N, C-alpha and C positions, 0 to 999 in steps of 0.2 A: 279433326276440327275439334279442339280442346274446349272452345267457347261453349259448346253444349254440354256442360257438366250435369248430367241427369241420372239419379240413382234409380234402381228398379222401382221402389215403392212410389217415388216423385213421379216417375213415367206413368204409373198405374194411376196415380191421383189425377195427373195432366190429362190422361185418356177420358177418366171419368168426368172430369170438367168439360171436356170437348164433347162428349156423348150428351151431356145434360144442356148444351147450347145456350148458356148464359142463365139457365134457370137453376143452376146447382147451388146449393148452400150446404152447410156442414152435414146435416142429417141426410139429405138426399144424395150427396156425394158418398157418404159412408155406406149408404144402402145399395148404391150402384156398384161400389167395389165389391161389397160382400156378395151381391148377386152374381155379377159378371165374373168376378175374380175368384169366387169360391174360397174366401179367406176371410177371417175376422179382423176387424179394424178397430183399434182404440180411438177414442176422441182425441186424446193428447197426441198420438202419432199423427193423425189426420190434420189437426191444427197446426202442428209444428212444420209438416210439410207444405201446408198451404201458404203459411208465412214465408218459408224459403222459397217457394215458386214464385210468390209475388215479389219478393226482393231481387230474384233472378230476372224478372220481367216476363215471365212465362204466362203469368195470369194477372188479370186486373179485378178489381172489387167495385161492386155498386151496392148502395144501401137500397133496401126494399122499404115497405111500409112498417110503421110501428105497430105492434100488437099487444093486446092485453096479457095474452098468454106468455109473451116474453118480456113482461113487466116493463112495457113502453119502449123496449129496445128493438131497433129495426133488424130485419134479416140482413145478412151479409151474402150477396150473390157473387159468384165467381164466373168469370169467363176467360177463356183462352185467348191469348194476344197472338198476332202474327209471329213473333219471336218464339213463342211457345209451340206454335204450329210448326215452325222451322226445325226447332228441336226434336219433335216428334218424328217428323220426317226423316231427319238425320239418323236418329236411332233405329228407325224401321230400315233404313238402307243398309246400315251396319249389320243388323241381325239378318236381313235378307243375303247379304254378301257371305256370310258364315254358313247359313243353312244351305245355300247354293253350292258352297264348297265341301259340305259333308258327303263323304262317300256313301253310296248306297248300301248299308250293311243291315244284316239280320241281327236283332239283339236277342240273345237267349235269355229267357226268364226262368229263373231257378226257384 
């Protein structure tokens, strides 16, 4: 199913948006990825990925309240769409099929 073109980092961003249940915005998504994913995330990479995910229809945005600390600009909240949920389910099923096909082997650590 080629229609769900989702890279690894995009998948992680999409999962973080889903975990935050519509309450995710740039900083909270970044923290979620860094905490659960145990990896550092640059703001630029995150913003680029969010823009791509929105263009693909996997997420949608909603503006929050305007705040003084943001110079009167509203926060942008992200929410996963049904199409985004479908893309995640597809990716999970592909990964599961591969894991289930893996032979039960012992790896030697050197």
